[in-house]
C-alpha positions as CSV (number, residue, x, y, z in Angstrom):
1,M,111.7,124.1,38.1
2,I,113.6,127.1,36.4
3,N,115.8,126.6,33.4
4,L,116.5,127.9,30.1
5,E,113.5,126.2,28.5
6,T,111.0,127.7,31.0
7,I,112.6,131.1,30.5
8,K,112.2,130.7,26.7
9,Q,108.6,129.6,27.1
10,A,108.1,132.7,29.2
11,Q,109.5,134.8,26.4
12,K,106.9,133.3,24.1
13,N,104.1,134.0,26.6
14,L,105.2,137.7,26.9
15,S,105.7,138.2,23.1
16,G,103.6,141.1,21.7
17,V,102.6,142.1,25.2
18,I,105.6,143.7,27.1
19,H,108.2,146.1,25.7
20,N,111.6,144.8,24.7
21,T,113.3,147.7,26.7
22,P,116.2,149.5,25.5
23,L,119.7,148.6,26.5
24,S,121.7,151.8,26.0
25,Y,125.4,152.8,26.4
26,A,125.9,155.4,29.2
27,P,128.7,157.7,27.9
28,L,128.9,160.0,30.8
29,L,128.8,157.2,33.4
30,S,131.3,155.2,31.4
31,T,133.7,158.2,31.3
32,L,133.2,159.0,35.0
33,L,133.9,155.5,36.1
34,D,136.4,154.4,33.5
35,G,134.3,151.4,32.1
36,N,132.0,150.5,29.4
37,I,128.6,150.8,31.0
38,Y,125.3,149.9,29.6
39,L,121.9,150.4,31.2
40,K,118.9,148.0,30.6
41,K,115.9,150.4,31.1
42,E,113.2,148.3,32.7
43,N,112.0,151.6,34.2
44,L,110.6,152.2,30.8
45,Q,108.5,148.9,30.9
46,L,104.8,148.8,30.8
47,T,103.6,149.5,34.4
48,G,107.1,151.0,35.0
49,S,108.8,147.9,36.2
50,F,110.3,144.5,35.4
51,K,107.7,142.9,37.7
52,L,105.2,142.8,34.8
53,R,107.3,140.0,33.2
54,G,106.9,137.5,36.1
55,A,103.2,138.4,37.0
56,F,102.1,138.0,33.3
57,N,104.1,134.8,32.8
58,K,102.5,133.3,36.0
59,I,98.9,134.1,34.9
60,A,99.6,133.1,31.4
61,S,100.8,129.7,32.7
62,M,97.8,129.0,34.8
63,N,95.1,126.5,33.8
64,K,92.1,128.4,32.4
65,E,89.8,127.1,35.1
66,F,92.1,128.5,37.8
67,R,92.4,131.7,36.0
68,E,88.6,132.1,36.0
69,L,88.6,131.7,39.9
70,G,90.9,134.8,40.0
71,V,94.2,135.6,41.6
72,V,95.4,137.3,44.8
73,A,98.6,139.2,45.3
74,A,100.1,141.1,48.3
75,S,102.2,144.3,47.3
76,A,102.5,148.0,47.9
77,G,104.0,148.7,44.5
78,N,105.3,147.2,41.3
79,H,104.1,143.6,41.7
80,A,100.6,144.9,42.4
81,Q,100.5,146.7,39.1
82,G,102.0,143.8,37.3
83,V,99.4,141.4,38.5
84,A,96.6,143.9,38.1
85,F,97.6,144.5,34.4
86,S,98.0,140.8,33.6
87,A,94.7,139.8,35.2
88,K,93.0,142.5,33.1
89,Y,94.7,141.2,30.0
90,F,93.4,137.6,30.6
91,K,89.9,138.9,31.9
92,C,90.2,137.3,35.4
93,D,89.4,138.9,38.7
94,A,92.4,140.2,40.7
95,I,92.4,141.1,44.5
96,I,95.4,143.1,45.6
97,I,96.1,143.2,49.4
98,M,98.0,146.4,50.2
99,P,99.1,147.8,53.6
100,E,96.7,150.3,55.2
101,A,99.4,153.1,54.8
102,T,99.9,152.6,51.1
103,P,99.9,156.0,49.3
104,L,96.6,156.9,47.5
105,T,98.5,157.2,44.2
106,K,99.6,153.6,44.3
107,V,96.2,152.3,45.2
108,N,94.7,154.2,42.3
109,G,97.4,152.9,39.9
110,V,96.4,149.5,40.8
111,K,92.8,150.1,40.6
112,S,93.3,151.8,37.1
113,H,94.1,148.3,35.8
114,G,90.7,147.0,37.0
115,A,91.9,145.2,40.1
116,N,90.1,145.3,43.5
117,V,92.2,146.6,46.4
118,I,91.9,145.5,50.0
119,L,93.8,147.6,52.5
120,H,94.9,145.5,55.5
121,G,97.8,145.5,57.9
122,A,100.3,148.0,59.1
123,N,103.2,146.8,56.7
124,Y,103.8,144.4,53.9
125,D,104.3,141.3,56.1
126,E,100.8,141.7,57.6
127,A,99.3,142.3,54.2
128,Y,101.2,139.2,52.9
129,A,99.8,137.0,55.7
130,Y,96.3,138.2,55.1
131,A,96.6,137.6,51.4
132,I,97.7,134.0,51.8
133,K,94.7,133.3,54.0
134,F,92.4,135.2,51.7
135,A,93.4,133.3,48.6
136,K,93.1,130.0,50.4
137,D,89.6,130.8,51.8
138,N,88.3,132.1,48.5
139,N,89.9,129.4,46.4
140,K,91.9,131.8,44.4
141,T,95.6,131.5,43.2
142,F,98.1,133.5,45.1
143,V,100.7,135.2,42.8
144,H,103.9,135.4,44.9
145,P,106.3,138.3,44.0
146,F,109.4,136.3,43.8
147,E,109.0,132.8,45.2
148,D,107.4,131.1,42.2
149,D,109.0,129.3,39.2
150,E,106.8,131.0,36.6
151,V,107.4,134.4,38.1
152,I,111.1,133.8,38.2
153,S,111.1,132.5,34.6
154,G,109.3,135.6,33.5
155,Q,112.0,137.8,35.1
156,G,114.6,135.8,33.3
157,T,113.5,137.0,29.9
158,I,115.3,140.1,30.6
159,A,118.6,138.0,30.1
160,L,117.5,136.8,26.7
161,E,116.9,140.3,25.5
162,I,120.2,141.5,26.8
163,L,122.0,138.8,25.0
164,D,120.0,139.6,21.8
165,Q,121.0,143.3,22.2
166,I,124.7,142.8,23.0
167,D,126.4,139.4,23.8
168,D,130.0,140.5,24.5
169,I,129.5,141.7,28.1
170,D,131.5,140.8,31.2
171,Q,129.1,141.2,34.0
172,I,125.5,142.2,34.9
173,I,124.6,144.0,37.9
174,I,121.1,143.2,39.3
175,P,119.1,144.5,42.3
176,I,118.2,142.0,45.0
177,G,115.2,142.0,47.3
178,G,113.6,138.6,47.4
179,G,115.9,137.2,44.8
180,G,113.5,136.6,41.9
181,L,115.0,139.0,39.3
182,V,118.5,138.0,39.9
183,S,117.7,134.3,40.0
184,G,115.8,134.4,36.7
185,I,118.6,136.4,34.9
186,G,121.3,134.2,36.5
187,A,119.6,131.0,35.4
188,A,119.5,132.2,31.8
189,I,122.9,133.7,31.7
190,K,124.6,130.7,33.3
191,A,123.0,128.4,30.8
192,I,123.9,130.4,27.7
193,K,127.1,132.1,28.6
194,P,128.4,131.2,32.1
195,S,131.6,133.4,31.8
196,I,129.3,136.5,32.4
197,K,129.6,137.5,36.1
198,I,126.3,137.9,37.9
199,I,126.5,140.6,40.8
200,G,123.7,141.4,43.1
201,V,123.1,144.6,45.0
202,V,121.1,144.9,48.2
203,A,120.3,148.0,50.3
204,S,122.2,148.2,53.5
205,G,118.8,148.7,55.2
206,A,117.5,145.3,53.9
207,P,120.5,143.1,54.2
208,S,118.8,139.6,54.7
209,M,119.9,138.1,51.4
210,L,123.5,139.3,51.7
211,E,123.8,138.0,55.2
212,S,122.3,134.8,54.1
213,Y,124.5,134.5,51.0
214,Q,127.5,135.0,53.2
215,S,126.5,132.5,55.8
216,G,125.0,129.8,53.4
217,K,121.9,129.7,55.4
218,A,118.6,131.8,55.3
219,I,118.8,134.6,57.9
220,D,115.8,136.9,58.4
221,S,116.1,140.6,59.4
222,L,114.3,142.1,62.3
223,S,113.2,145.0,60.3
224,V,114.0,146.9,57.1
225,R,114.4,150.5,56.4
226,T,115.5,151.9,53.0
227,I,114.4,154.4,50.3
228,A,114.8,151.3,47.9
229,D,111.2,150.1,48.8
230,G,111.3,147.7,45.8
231,I,114.0,145.6,47.4
232,A,113.0,146.2,51.0
233,V,112.5,142.4,51.8
234,R,112.7,141.5,55.5
235,D,113.1,137.6,55.2
236,T,115.0,135.3,53.0
237,S,113.4,132.0,51.9
238,S,115.6,128.8,51.6
239,K,114.3,128.3,48.0
240,M,115.4,131.8,46.9
241,L,118.8,131.6,48.8
242,N,119.6,128.3,47.0
243,L,119.0,129.8,43.6
244,V,121.0,132.8,44.5
245,L,123.9,130.6,45.8
246,K,123.7,128.8,42.5
247,Y,123.7,131.6,40.1
248,V,125.1,134.8,41.7
249,D,128.9,135.4,41.8
250,E,129.0,138.2,44.2
251,I,126.6,140.4,46.3
252,V,127.4,144.0,47.5
253,E,125.5,146.5,49.4
254,V,124.8,150.2,49.1
255,E,123.6,152.8,51.6
256,D,120.6,155.1,51.2
257,K,122.6,158.2,50.6
258,E,124.5,156.3,47.8
259,I,121.2,155.3,46.3
260,A,119.9,158.8,46.4
261,S,123.0,160.1,44.6
262,A,122.5,157.5,41.9
263,I,118.9,158.5,41.5
264,L,119.9,162.1,41.1
265,F,122.7,161.3,38.8
266,L,120.4,159.3,36.4
267,L,117.8,162.0,36.5
268,E,120.2,164.9,35.7
269,Q,122.8,163.3,33.5
270,Q,120.9,160.2,31.9
271,K,117.3,162.0,31.9
272,L,115.9,158.8,33.5
273,V,113.5,158.7,36.3
274,V,114.6,155.5,38.3
275,E,113.3,154.4,41.7
276,G,115.6,153.5,44.6
277,A,115.7,149.7,43.8
278,G,116.4,150.4,40.2
279,A,119.3,152.7,41.0
280,V,121.3,150.5,43.4
281,G,123.4,149.1,40.5
282,V,124.4,152.4,39.4
283,A,125.1,153.4,43.1
284,A,127.3,150.4,43.6
285,M,129.4,151.4,40.6
286,M,129.5,155.1,41.4
287,H,130.7,154.3,45.0
288,E,133.3,151.8,44.0
289,K,131.7,148.7,45.2
290,I,132.3,146.8,42.0
291,D,135.2,146.6,39.8
292,I,134.2,147.8,36.4
293,K,137.4,149.3,35.0
294,D,138.0,148.0,31.4
295,K,134.9,145.8,31.7
296,K,131.7,145.8,29.6
297,T,129.0,146.1,32.3
298,V,125.2,146.0,32.1
299,S,123.2,147.6,35.1
300,I,119.5,146.7,35.3
301,L,117.5,149.7,36.0
302,S,114.6,147.6,37.4
303,G,111.9,150.2,37.9
304,G,110.9,153.9,37.7
305,N,107.9,154.1,40.1
306,I,109.4,156.5,42.5
307,D,107.1,158.5,44.8
308,V,107.1,162.1,43.9
309,T,107.6,163.2,47.5
310,M,110.7,161.0,47.8
311,L,112.1,162.4,44.5
312,S,111.7,165.9,45.7
313,Q,113.5,165.1,49.0
314,I,116.4,163.6,47.0
315,I,116.7,166.5,44.8
316,E,116.6,169.0,47.6
317,K,119.3,167.1,49.5
318,G,121.3,166.6,46.3
319,L,121.3,170.3,45.6
320,V,122.6,171.0,49.1
321,K,125.1,168.3,49.0
322,S,126.6,169.6,45.6
323,S,126.7,173.1,46.9
324,R,124.1,174.3,44.5
325,K,121.7,175.3,47.4
326,M,122.5,176.9,50.8
327,N,120.2,177.1,53.7
328,L,120.9,179.7,56.4
329,I,119.6,181.1,59.6
330,V,120.8,184.6,60.0
331,T,120.2,186.8,63.1
332,L,119.7,190.5,62.5
333,I,118.3,193.5,64.4
334,D,114.5,193.7,64.0
335,K,114.1,197.1,62.7
336,P,113.0,198.7,59.4
337,G,115.6,198.2,56.5
338,S,117.5,195.3,58.3
339,L,116.1,192.7,55.9
340,M,116.8,194.9,52.9
341,T,120.3,195.4,53.9
342,L,120.9,191.6,54.2
343,T,119.2,190.9,50.7
344,E,121.5,193.6,49.1
345,I,124.5,191.6,50.2
346,F,123.1,188.5,48.5
347,N,122.3,190.6,45.5
348,T,125.8,191.9,45.1
349,I,127.3,188.5,45.0
350,S,124.7,187.0,42.7
351,A,123.1,184.6,45.2
352,N,119.6,184.1,44.2
353,I,117.0,184.0,47.1
354,V,114.6,180.9,46.7
355,S,112.7,181.2,49.9
356,I,112.7,183.4,53.0
357,D,111.0,183.2,56.4
358,Y,111.1,185.9,59.2
359,D,110.8,184.9,62.8
360,R,110.8,187.5,65.6
361,D,108.9,185.5,68.3
362,S,111.2,182.6,69.2
363,V,112.0,182.2,72.8
364,A,115.5,181.6,71.7
365,L,116.0,185.2,70.5
366,D,117.1,188.1,72.5
367,F,114.7,191.1,72.6
368,G,115.0,193.1,69.5
369,D,116.5,190.4,67.3
370,A,115.0,188.3,64.4
371,N,116.0,185.1,62.6
372,I,115.8,184.9,58.9
373,T,115.7,181.4,57.6
374,I,116.8,181.8,54.0
375,S,117.4,179.4,51.0
376,L,119.8,180.5,48.2
377,E,120.7,179.2,44.9
378,T,124.6,179.0,44.7
379,K,127.2,178.2,42.2
380,G,129.4,175.8,44.1
381,E,131.6,175.7,47.3
382,D,133.6,178.8,46.2
383,H,130.4,180.8,46.0
384,Q,129.2,179.6,49.2
385,D,132.6,180.5,50.9
386,L,132.2,184.0,49.5
387,I,128.7,184.2,51.0
388,R,130.0,183.1,54.5
389,T,132.9,185.6,54.2
390,Q,130.5,188.5,53.3
391,L,128.1,187.8,56.2
392,K,131.0,187.6,58.7
393,S,132.5,190.8,57.4
394,H,129.2,192.7,57.9
395,G,129.0,191.3,61.5
396,Y,126.0,188.9,61.0
397,R,125.6,185.9,63.2
398,F,124.4,182.9,61.1
399,K,124.2,179.2,61.0
400,Q,124.2,177.0,58.0
401,L,121.7,174.2,57.9
């Protein structure tokens, strides 16, 4: 059972352990979108995610005898670290089942908290099925990432913090994967101040909860594919759907390219490193999926554990999209001085060369030609227009990538 009392008890269990994360006004975002926007920074939580709240409350609520037998979890990310941290705090064994393809950095992150890691399965669903069996066979407690009352109550403590920090809000925007976070926050908010609107956001590549919400029955997806791996949940459980239907006023979806733009905006303008799942609320606001005009809105930044490789790709694509980087293939005559002539053109119009590659062997080239793949730092679309004009005026054949 989840209610205000179970959430208040969770807050007591978490007291002195977790961070009461900042709730900060976002002036640039508010001005840009004509609203009053506040960011709840769970990306600054211990272990880098809100998941610690639910995992810790679950283990804190367990009978001591069961704790001594140990816990098992299935996760490739934030839930794993939350369970591992909590088990270490209570001095109980933790076995975390992770998919075989889990990046080494995530495996080491879990191990750093003292948990044992078993790599099993090609994906989360296979790891999950194995973890359920492993827990049963070894008489250990399985800590579900969202379909658990104590876990949900732990996530709901975020709502109590928000209302302590600022209570005259109109709506809260919350990422939705399995539904634990939005259900916990929704249960607390609707018990204390039901006028506050609860809005969930899913990734378009993981739409099962949205489709289930719209139809009123649990619908599973055939597959999921999104950069927001923290909410990449394939299946919807009936229990979680019932809670979402009870507490959530609206659900919207955002695409990966919208999530990526929000991640880049938060990094550049708010100086915050936020993972895909944590950025979906900002993405929904930036791309006009939610009405925020003249409303006081809180968006939950649920986590900050983004893979460095993914972040570098988002930055690279963001620079190209915003005309701050330009990638070209230029064909020139393969003779001494040709490359110097080309680079002098870029020099005269202040286009800084970031990288360059020279190819004279491609079968697509005519004899005597060479392709130069070149990346330039540019100063916007007008600057790129000038570069294209100069290349054409000098007779170069080129293609922009």
